[in-house]
Backbone as numpy.savetxt, mean C-alpha at the origin, in Angstrom:
# Nx Ny Nz CAx CAy CAz Cx Cy Cz
-14.43 -16.57 -18.92 -14.23 -15.07 -17.98 -14.10 -15.91 -16.26
-12.86 -15.92 -16.13 -12.76 -16.36 -14.62 -13.49 -15.77 -13.72
-14.11 -16.28 -12.55 -14.57 -15.61 -11.51 -13.66 -15.29 -10.00
-13.05 -13.96 -10.27 -12.12 -13.47 -9.30 -13.14 -13.09 -8.28
-12.50 -13.45 -7.08 -13.20 -13.39 -5.58 -12.55 -11.95 -5.44
-13.02 -11.34 -4.43 -12.72 -10.12 -3.88 -12.04 -10.39 -2.62
-10.69 -10.87 -2.65 -9.74 -11.53 -1.86 -9.74 -10.33 -0.17
-9.58 -8.96 -0.65 -9.55 -8.28 0.33 -10.94 -8.34 1.50
-12.07 -7.95 0.60 -12.91 -8.02 1.40 -12.94 -9.68 2.11
-12.84 -10.45 1.07 -12.89 -11.95 2.31 -11.65 -11.97 3.64
-10.85 -11.27 3.30 -9.33 -10.88 4.22 -9.59 -10.45 5.24
-10.75 -9.18 5.40 -10.96 -8.16 6.34 -11.08 -8.82 7.65
-12.08 -9.83 8.15 -11.88 -10.48 9.30 -10.46 -11.05 9.69
-9.49 -11.41 9.03 -8.42 -12.08 9.53 -7.33 -10.90 9.67
-7.48 -9.83 8.83 -6.69 -8.44 9.42 -6.78 -8.43 10.52
-8.27 -8.41 11.18 -8.50 -7.84 12.64 -8.23 -8.90 13.18
-8.35 -10.21 13.28 -7.55 -11.11 13.98 -6.35 -11.14 14.28
-5.55 -10.66 13.16 -3.85 -10.46 13.34 -3.88 -9.40 14.00
-4.14 -8.41 13.85 -4.04 -7.01 14.65 -4.06 -7.53 16.04
-5.43 -8.24 16.69 -5.83 -9.13 18.00 -4.21 -9.40 18.55
-3.84 -10.60 17.48 -2.61 -11.41 17.73 -1.56 -10.59 17.99
-1.19 -9.29 17.46 0.09 -8.77 17.40 0.11 -8.23 19.04
-0.96 -7.44 19.01 -1.12 -6.78 20.15 -1.02 -7.42 21.59
-1.73 -8.79 21.42 -1.02 -9.97 22.65 0.20 -9.83 22.47
0.77 -10.78 21.49 2.13 -11.12 21.57 2.94 -9.94 21.78
2.98 -8.61 21.89 3.29 -7.45 21.84 3.78 -7.35 23.46
2.36 -7.57 23.92 2.01 -7.56 25.48 3.18 -8.66 26.64
3.11 -9.57 25.76 3.42 -10.77 26.29 5.34 -10.83 26.23
5.46 -9.75 25.21 7.24 -9.79 25.09 7.14 -8.62 26.03
6.60 -7.44 26.31 6.39 -6.55 27.51 6.99 -5.20 26.52
6.02 -5.21 24.96 6.57 -4.46 24.66 5.82 -2.80 24.48
6.39 -1.86 24.81 5.17 -0.69 24.93 5.21 0.34 23.93
4.16 1.14 23.70 4.13 2.29 22.58 4.05 1.55 21.24
3.80 0.25 21.02 3.96 -0.15 19.49 2.43 -0.04 18.85
1.66 0.37 20.21 0.01 0.79 19.62 -0.75 1.96 20.95
-1.07 2.30 20.56 -2.02 3.07 21.32 -3.66 3.15 20.74
-4.67 2.89 21.47 -5.82 3.03 21.26 -6.60 3.84 19.95
-6.16 5.11 20.31 -6.95 5.97 19.32 -6.45 5.84 17.71
-4.87 5.57 17.71 -3.97 5.57 16.44 -4.78 4.27 15.77
-4.76 3.35 16.60 -5.46 1.68 15.98 -6.76 1.92 15.70
-7.49 2.48 16.46 -8.79 3.06 16.01 -9.00 3.57 14.68
-8.15 4.55 14.49 -8.28 5.33 13.13 -7.86 4.51 12.09
-6.93 3.82 12.32 -6.29 3.18 11.24 -7.07 2.17 10.83
-7.95 1.30 11.64 -9.43 0.56 11.44 -10.03 1.29 10.49
-10.68 2.44 11.14 -11.35 2.91 10.41 -10.97 3.42 9.23
-9.98 3.93 8.76 -9.58 4.09 7.83 -9.82 2.77 6.22
-9.33 1.66 7.17 -9.24 0.45 6.67 -11.03 0.29 6.15
-12.11 0.47 6.97 -13.40 0.15 6.66 -13.50 1.21 5.47
-13.52 2.53 5.86 -14.08 3.49 4.96 -13.33 2.92 3.53
-12.37 2.87 3.67 -11.61 2.38 1.61 -12.48 1.20 1.12
-12.98 0.09 2.13 -13.63 -0.77 1.75 -14.90 -0.22 1.12
-15.58 0.97 1.78 -16.87 1.46 1.40 -16.67 2.22 0.18
-15.34 3.12 0.17 -15.20 3.91 -0.97 -14.66 2.94 -1.84
-14.26 1.59 -2.11 -14.12 0.78 -3.33 -15.60 0.44 -3.80
-16.28 0.15 -2.68 -17.70 -0.26 -3.02 -18.44 1.18 -3.83
-18.28 2.23 -3.49 -19.23 2.93 -3.93 -18.71 3.76 -5.32
-17.18 3.83 -5.38 -16.26 4.39 -6.42 -15.65 3.76 -7.43
-15.30 2.47 -7.05 -14.58 1.85 -7.83 -14.92 1.67 -9.06
-16.34 1.44 -9.31 -16.72 1.50 -10.95 -15.78 3.08 -11.52
-15.01 3.90 -11.00 -14.38 4.93 -11.86 -13.41 4.39 -12.01
-12.33 3.59 -11.54 -11.50 2.92 -12.05 -11.35 2.05 -12.73
-12.16 1.24 -12.45 -12.38 -0.07 -13.54 -13.07 0.43 -14.97
-14.34 1.41 -14.70 -14.75 2.16 -15.95 -13.58 2.43 -16.82
-12.63 3.14 -16.14 -11.89 3.94 -16.99 -11.10 2.70 -17.70
-10.25 1.76 -16.64 -9.69 0.92 -17.24 -10.31 -0.31 -18.50
-11.66 -0.41 -18.47 -12.68 -1.11 -19.27 -12.61 -0.28 -20.74
-12.53 1.15 -20.32 -12.66 2.10 -21.64 -11.24 1.50 -22.40
-10.33 1.85 -21.51 -8.96 1.44 -22.25 -8.51 0.33 -23.07
-9.39 -0.71 -22.26 -9.59 -2.19 -22.84 -9.72 -2.27 -24.44
-10.24 -1.43 -24.93 -10.96 -1.53 -25.97 -9.91 -1.28 -27.22
-8.78 -0.27 -26.87 -7.78 -0.21 -27.62 -6.32 -0.86 -27.62
-6.70 -1.99 -26.67 -5.49 -3.34 -26.20 -5.09 -3.49 -28.13
-3.54 -4.06 -27.72 -2.73 -4.47 -28.83 -2.85 -6.24 -28.86
-2.72 -6.60 -27.58 -2.76 -8.02 -27.69 -4.31 -8.25 -26.71
-4.19 -9.38 -26.63 -5.02 -10.17 -25.07 -4.95 -11.27 -25.07
-4.02 -11.46 -24.06 -3.32 -12.64 -23.45 -4.09 -13.43 -22.71
-5.31 -13.24 -22.49 -6.45 -14.40 -21.72 -6.12 -14.59 -20.13
-6.20 -15.69 -19.65 -6.44 -15.58 -18.33 -5.33 -17.11 -18.01
-4.62 -17.88 -18.95 -3.98 -18.81 -18.34 -2.61 -18.71 -17.29
-2.30 -19.64 -16.80 -1.28 -19.87 -15.68 -0.55 -18.88 -15.69
0.62 -19.14 -16.97 1.76 -18.37 -17.41 1.21 -16.90 -17.10
0.15 -16.68 -18.19 0.10 -15.27 -17.95 -0.41 -14.49 -16.50
-1.16 -15.21 -15.65 -1.22 -14.49 -14.25 0.08 -14.60 -13.49
1.00 -15.32 -13.80 2.54 -15.22 -13.15 3.03 -14.18 -13.66
3.04 -13.70 -15.20 3.91 -12.71 -15.87 2.76 -11.47 -15.16
1.36 -11.65 -14.90 0.81 -10.52 -14.61 1.09 -9.92 -13.34
1.54 -10.83 -12.53 1.62 -10.51 -10.83 2.91 -9.77 -11.20
3.96 -10.04 -11.60 5.25 -9.73 -11.94 5.42 -7.97 -12.51
4.64 -7.84 -13.30 4.30 -6.64 -14.37 3.92 -5.97 -12.90
2.38 -6.24 -12.91 1.74 -5.19 -11.58 2.55 -4.74 -10.63
3.51 -5.51 -10.36 4.53 -5.14 -9.32 5.47 -4.25 -9.68
5.70 -4.39 -10.57 6.62 -2.90 -11.43 5.92 -2.03 -11.42
4.41 -1.98 -12.32 3.72 -0.81 -11.83 3.16 -0.24 -10.87
3.28 -1.10 -9.92 2.80 -1.00 -8.17 4.16 0.12 -7.94
5.29 -0.56 -8.12 6.38 0.06 -7.88 6.89 1.75 -8.26
6.31 2.04 -9.55 6.46 3.46 -10.17 5.32 4.47 -9.63
3.98 3.76 -9.56 2.73 4.27 -8.70 3.10 4.70 -7.82
3.72 3.98 -6.55 4.15 4.16 -5.50 5.13 5.50 -5.29
6.23 5.06 -6.20 7.14 6.43 -6.51 6.19 7.76 -6.84
5.56 7.51 -7.57 4.81 8.91 -8.26 3.81 9.22 -7.08
3.62 8.41 -5.75 2.77 8.97 -5.20 3.45 9.86 -4.11
4.82 9.17 -3.79 5.75 10.13 -3.06 6.04 11.48 -3.78
5.96 11.59 -4.99 6.77 12.46 -5.59 5.83 13.67 -6.32
4.61 13.30 -6.52 3.54 14.41 -6.97 2.61 14.49 -5.93
2.28 15.87 -5.56 1.65 16.21 -4.59 0.01 15.93 -4.47
-0.23 15.84 -5.59 -1.85 15.38 -6.13 -1.66 14.01 -5.68
-0.97 12.96 -5.94 -1.20 11.68 -5.99 -1.02 11.38 -4.38
-0.19 12.03 -3.70 0.58 12.18 -2.32 -0.77 12.27 -1.42
-1.60 13.48 -1.97 -2.83 13.67 -1.13 -4.00 12.32 -1.01
-3.80 11.37 -1.17 -4.18 10.19 -1.40 -3.18 9.28 -0.31
-1.82 8.97 -0.60 -0.99 8.17 -0.22 -0.64 8.82 1.35
-0.85 10.11 1.32 -0.22 10.48 2.62 -0.82 9.67 3.71
-2.35 9.04 3.84 -3.09 8.65 4.46 -2.25 7.50 5.00
-1.88 6.92 4.26 -1.06 5.61 5.00 0.11 6.00 5.60
0.61 6.87 5.55 1.99 7.27 6.32 1.38 7.93 7.39
0.44 8.60 7.98 -0.33 9.58 8.66 0.32 9.11 10.22
0.50 7.54 10.45 0.21 7.13 11.25 1.68 7.33 11.95
1.83 7.61 13.44 3.23 7.85 14.09 3.42 6.13 14.82
2.69 5.39 14.47 3.12 4.09 15.13 3.26 3.13 13.70
4.01 1.85 14.11 4.02 0.88 12.91 3.84 -0.30 13.57
2.81 -1.32 12.73 1.71 -2.20 13.41 1.12 -2.67 12.41
0.38 -3.78 12.35 -0.38 -4.30 11.47 -1.46 -3.43 11.22
-2.10 -2.89 12.31 -3.39 -1.79 12.06 -2.82 -0.66 10.99
-1.53 -0.12 10.94 -1.29 0.79 9.83 -1.38 0.02 8.50
-0.96 -0.83 8.50 -1.29 -1.26 7.00 -2.78 -1.16 6.68
-3.94 -1.09 7.39 -5.25 -0.79 7.25 -5.32 0.50 7.02
-4.49 1.33 7.41 -4.59 2.52 7.07 -4.76 3.28 5.91
-5.98 3.65 4.99 -5.94 3.41 3.70 -6.48 4.72 3.30
-6.17 5.26 2.18 -7.24 6.22 1.48 -8.72 5.86 0.89
-9.39 7.32 1.17 -10.67 7.15 0.34 -10.89 7.66 -0.78
-9.80 8.63 -1.02 -10.00 8.86 -2.52 -9.34 8.49 -3.72
-9.02 7.36 -3.39 -8.09 6.81 -4.67 -8.54 6.93 -6.02
-9.85 6.37 -6.09 -10.77 6.75 -7.01 -10.64 7.65 -8.18
-10.22 9.24 -7.33 -10.60 10.21 -7.90 -9.60 10.86 -8.21
-8.28 10.37 -8.05 -6.98 10.89 -8.15 -6.39 10.83 -9.56
-7.08 9.79 -10.60 -6.54 9.44 -11.38 -5.14 8.63 -11.72
-5.08 7.91 -10.00 -4.14 7.57 -10.12 -3.95 5.85 -10.86
-5.34 5.64 -11.38 -5.79 4.50 -12.17 -4.69 4.72 -13.54
-4.73 5.67 -14.29 -3.98 5.96 -15.61 -1.96 5.07 -15.35
-2.02 5.23 -14.53 -0.64 4.43 -14.27 -0.79 3.27 -14.51
-2.06 2.28 -14.76 -2.66 0.93 -14.95 -2.26 0.70 -16.45
-2.41 1.58 -16.94 -3.17 1.86 -18.50 -2.13 1.14 -19.40
-0.70 1.19 -19.34 0.00 0.67 -20.02 -0.22 -0.90 -20.56
-0.43 -1.50 -19.22 -0.73 -2.88 -18.88 -1.94 -3.14 -19.83
-2.66 -2.69 -19.49 -3.96 -3.24 -20.14 -4.08 -2.64 -21.77
-3.35 -1.95 -22.13 -3.42 -1.69 -23.72 -2.42 -2.59 -24.22
-1.36 -3.72 -23.24 -0.66 -4.42 -23.90 -1.44 -5.45 -23.85
-3.10 -5.83 -23.07 -3.24 -6.85 -23.21 -3.68 -7.77 -22.02
-3.12 -6.97 -21.06 -4.20 -7.67 -19.47 -5.50 -7.05 -19.05
-6.08 -8.09 -19.20 -7.84 -7.32 -18.83 -7.66 -6.77 -17.46
-8.19 -6.11 -17.16 -8.46 -5.33 -16.43 -8.99 -5.75 -14.89
-9.76 -7.35 -15.03 -10.25 -8.19 -14.15 -8.72 -8.42 -13.75
-8.17 -9.54 -14.68 -7.29 -9.84 -14.01 -5.98 -8.88 -13.12
-5.96 -8.00 -14.03 -5.09 -6.86 -13.10 -5.58 -6.14 -11.57
-6.77 -6.18 -11.38 -7.70 -6.14 -10.58 -7.03 -6.84 -9.10
-7.29 -8.03 -9.87 -7.17 -9.59 -8.76 -5.74 -9.50 -8.50
-4.63 -9.41 -9.61 -3.22 -9.44 -9.04 -2.97 -8.33 -8.44
-3.38 -6.88 -8.26 -3.39 -6.00 -7.31 -3.64 -6.33 -6.18
-5.02 -6.99 -6.06 -5.43 -7.08 -4.66 -4.60 -8.10 -3.96
-3.83 -9.15 -4.65 -2.71 -10.02 -4.03 -1.64 -9.20 -3.67
-1.22 -8.33 -4.34 0.04 -7.14 -3.94 -0.52 -6.74 -2.90
-1.58 -6.26 -2.44 -1.73 -5.42 -1.60 -2.08 -6.33 -0.01
-2.51 -7.80 -0.64 -2.71 -8.69 0.78 -1.26 -9.14 1.17
-0.33 -8.91 0.25 1.10 -9.67 0.71 1.57 -8.67 1.40
1.32 -7.09 1.17 1.89 -6.36 1.97 1.40 -5.79 3.50
0.24 -6.72 3.82 -0.60 -6.59 4.95 0.54 -6.99 5.98
1.55 -8.26 6.04 2.22 -8.57 7.08 3.50 -8.09 7.13
3.94 -7.52 6.21 5.12 -6.67 6.33 4.86 -5.11 7.36
3.85 -4.50 7.61 3.68 -3.88 8.56 3.85 -4.09 10.08
4.58 -4.46 10.53 5.44 -4.98 12.20 6.38 -4.78 12.42
6.63 -4.64 13.62 8.18 -4.84 14.29 8.34 -5.78 15.14
7.31 -6.62 14.95 7.26 -8.02 15.76 8.26 -8.74 14.85
8.74 -8.47 13.87 9.58 -9.62 12.79 11.02 -8.59 12.66
11.76 -9.13 12.79 13.07 -8.70 12.70 13.42 -8.80 11.21
14.62 -9.25 11.05 14.87 -9.55 9.58 14.67 -10.98 8.95
14.50 -11.15 7.93 14.21 -12.49 7.49 15.58 -13.00 6.79
15.70 -14.42 6.28 16.83 -14.83 6.05 17.31 -14.11 4.66
18.84 -13.90 4.36 19.32 -13.24 3.65 18.59 -13.10 2.37
18.90 -14.60 1.94 18.16 -14.80 0.25 16.55 -14.17 0.29
16.18 -14.00 1.01 14.53 -13.83 1.21 14.70 -12.23 1.20
15.51 -11.15 2.39 15.13 -9.86 2.08 16.32 -9.28 0.70
17.17 -10.30 -0.10 17.68 -9.65 -1.14 16.51 -9.31 -2.44
15.48 -10.75 -2.70 14.05 -10.65 -3.17 13.20 -9.81 -3.22
12.86 -10.45 -1.91 10.96 -9.63 -1.57 11.57 -8.71 -0.75
10.11 -7.78 -0.49 9.50 -6.48 0.34 9.70 -7.48 1.51
10.36 -6.98 2.72 10.00 -7.40 4.10 9.42 -6.19 5.02
9.55 -7.00 6.12 9.10 -5.56 7.62 10.27 -5.10 7.43
11.54 -5.48 7.46 12.36 -4.58 7.51 12.62 -3.27 6.17
12.76 -3.79 5.36 12.73 -3.07 4.13 11.44 -1.89 4.32
10.12 -2.17 4.67 8.99 -1.39 4.70 9.49 -0.26 6.08
9.70 -0.95 7.04 9.81 0.38 8.17 10.66 1.04 7.98
11.85 0.72 7.10 12.66 2.41 6.29 11.59 2.96 5.45
10.54 2.45 4.55 9.87 3.23 3.81 8.77 4.23 4.67
8.90 3.55 5.95 7.59 4.39 6.68 8.51 5.48 7.55
9.48 5.45 7.68 10.46 6.37 8.30 10.37 7.98 8.18
10.84 8.55 8.99 11.02 9.94 8.40 12.49 10.50 9.12
13.18 9.78 9.12 14.56 9.39 9.41 15.13 10.35 7.95
15.80 11.45 8.00 16.42 12.00 6.41 17.22 10.78 5.89
17.73 9.88 6.41 18.59 9.28 5.42 17.62 7.90 5.17
16.36 8.14 5.47 15.39 6.95 5.23 14.16 7.47 4.27
14.37 8.79 3.49 12.84 9.55 3.48 13.57 8.97 1.90
11.83 8.48 1.37 11.75 8.81 -0.11 12.50 6.96 -0.46
12.65 6.16 -0.25 13.00 4.63 -0.25 11.84 3.65 -0.21
12.85 2.70 -0.75 11.97 1.16 -0.69 10.37 1.37 -0.99
10.15 1.53 -2.27 8.85 1.60 -2.81 8.28 0.45 -3.13
9.00 -0.58 -3.06 8.43 -2.25 -3.43 6.82 -2.30 -2.87
6.54 -3.44 -3.51 5.20 -3.78 -3.23 5.79 -5.38 -2.52
5.98 -6.35 -3.72 6.39 -7.77 -3.04 7.74 -7.81 -3.63
8.27 -7.59 -4.49 9.68 -7.51 -5.05 10.51 -6.25 -4.69
11.36 -6.42 -3.86 12.39 -5.11 -3.53 13.39 -5.16 -4.80
13.42 -5.93 -5.45 14.29 -5.54 -6.75 14.04 -4.53 -7.60
13.16 -3.83 -7.58 12.67 -2.56 -8.23 13.58 -1.65 -7.89
13.92 -1.72 -6.40 14.19 -0.61 -5.56 15.82 -0.77 -5.72
16.38 -1.79 -5.76 17.69 -2.18 -6.36 18.12 -1.78 -7.44
17.24 -2.18 -8.65 17.61 -1.84 -9.66 17.74 -0.38 -10.50
16.59 0.30 -9.36 16.41 1.83 -9.95 16.77 2.67 -8.74
17.93 2.49 -7.95 18.69 2.84 -7.29 17.88 3.86 -5.68
16.59 2.94 -5.47 16.08 3.87 -4.52 15.76 2.93 -3.02
16.54 1.81 -3.07 16.75 0.94 -1.97 17.42 1.48 -0.93
17.35 1.69 0.27 18.11 2.03 1.55 17.58 1.03 2.55
18.31 0.28 3.38 18.79 -0.82 3.98 18.41 -0.45 5.25
17.67 -1.27 6.18 17.85 -0.48 7.90 18.84 -0.66 8.30
19.16 0.05 9.22 20.44 0.05 10.06 19.99 -0.52 11.37
20.71 -1.02 12.30 20.85 -1.37 13.45 20.86 0.03 14.45
21.81 0.59 13.99 22.21 2.06 15.03 21.46 3.20 15.08
20.37 3.16 14.17 19.55 4.30 13.64 18.10 4.12 14.28
17.57 4.51 15.68 16.21 3.99 15.98 15.09 4.72 14.73
14.15 3.86 14.30 13.43 4.74 13.03 12.37 5.36 13.82
11.81 6.77 13.62 10.68 7.36 13.65 9.84 7.14 12.66
8.52 7.30 13.17 7.44 7.07 11.80 6.76 8.23 11.72
5.83 8.18 10.66 4.82 9.27 10.29 5.44 9.84 9.12
4.98 11.07 9.01 5.00 12.09 8.06 5.88 13.32 8.62
6.54 13.95 7.88 7.39 15.07 8.24 6.82 16.23 9.00
5.36 16.40 8.26 4.42 17.61 9.04 3.45 16.38 9.27
3.26 16.56 11.01 2.22 15.35 11.53 1.06 15.74 11.04
-0.47 15.06 10.88 -1.58 15.63 11.00 -2.05 15.98 11.81
-1.94 15.34 13.00 -2.21 16.23 14.41 -3.55 15.82 14.84
-4.03 14.73 14.05 -5.47 14.41 14.51 -5.48 13.04 13.88
-6.99 12.43 14.81 -7.26 11.13 14.68 -8.67 10.68 14.19
-9.13 11.89 13.80 -10.41 12.15 13.03 -10.20 11.51 11.99
-10.99 10.36 11.42 -10.57 9.64 10.06 -10.98 10.65 9.11
-12.12 11.30 9.05 -12.43 12.28 8.20 -11.23 13.21 7.77
-10.88 13.68 8.40 -9.77 14.82 8.21 -8.31 13.87 8.10
-8.15 12.77 8.45 -7.07 12.24 7.81 -7.46 11.64 6.39
-8.10 11.91 6.04 -8.90 10.98 4.82 -8.46 12.48 3.75
-8.89 13.25 4.12 -9.08 14.47 2.89 -7.87 15.84 3.40
-7.42 16.05 4.67 -6.73 16.96 4.96 -5.72 17.77 3.93
-4.71 16.65 3.20 -3.86 17.06 2.44 -4.43 17.45 1.05
-5.70 16.82 0.60 -6.49 17.48 -0.40 -7.03 18.65 -0.59
-7.34 18.88 0.97 -7.97 20.56 1.08 -6.59 21.42 1.22
-5.51 20.99 1.86 -4.06 21.75 1.84 -4.01 22.53 0.21
-4.03 20.99 -0.76 -3.48 21.41 -1.92 -4.57 22.88 -2.40
-6.14 22.65 -2.35 -6.92 23.60 -3.27 -6.69 24.72 -2.51
-6.02 24.90 -0.86 -5.92 26.23 -0.22 -4.76 26.91 -1.11
-3.90 25.77 -0.82 -2.21 26.69 -1.33 -2.42 26.84 -3.02
-3.25 26.28 -4.10 -3.56 26.90 -4.98 -4.43 28.08 -4.77
């Protein structure tokens, strides 16, 4: 059994450094409004809260996958080819999990946290939910486990997926080379995903590979003639991390 490192925990200091460097870069370029102190602080607090929630409640999701593991059809092990295949397969699973998070309100109650900022920068990437482990979202991962992907390997490649997505949360990078834009998720593609403009809503759900959106018809390119407005259609209207984390879940119960 390989000893998979908790790469997101180790990457946390580098995330903070990257945010600082982006702030300095934007100031040198005299770009105003990309950051506001209260919004960035809320995003950073949400990121720390997610790490804490993973430590306290991660056993729920992992325990579910380990329970499912006993019903596996195959056991593919941990070879390099299996790792690469798992990385691609998990990216596809991420696509349809992400799609469901925008279409099913119960799952949206967690994912809305990530979209709640009205700014788009590297700190926005850290604005993550605290209630993921109690939504049942992990069940979308069950098919791969049943097909023989060990939960530890699945969790590791899932962390790599999230690590990749950190750098695409920025306006400091324009468009990448055409070949890269054609295959991979990029800042341009993901800016569209975070937009509230009607033509951009509910599009570009990719994690690493944008090809899933192109295959399933959810891809929308960023246009130069329309300025993007970020956030959600009904703003949360608060910088309080606790309210940001749970307001939509509370609203669901109120409506019910």
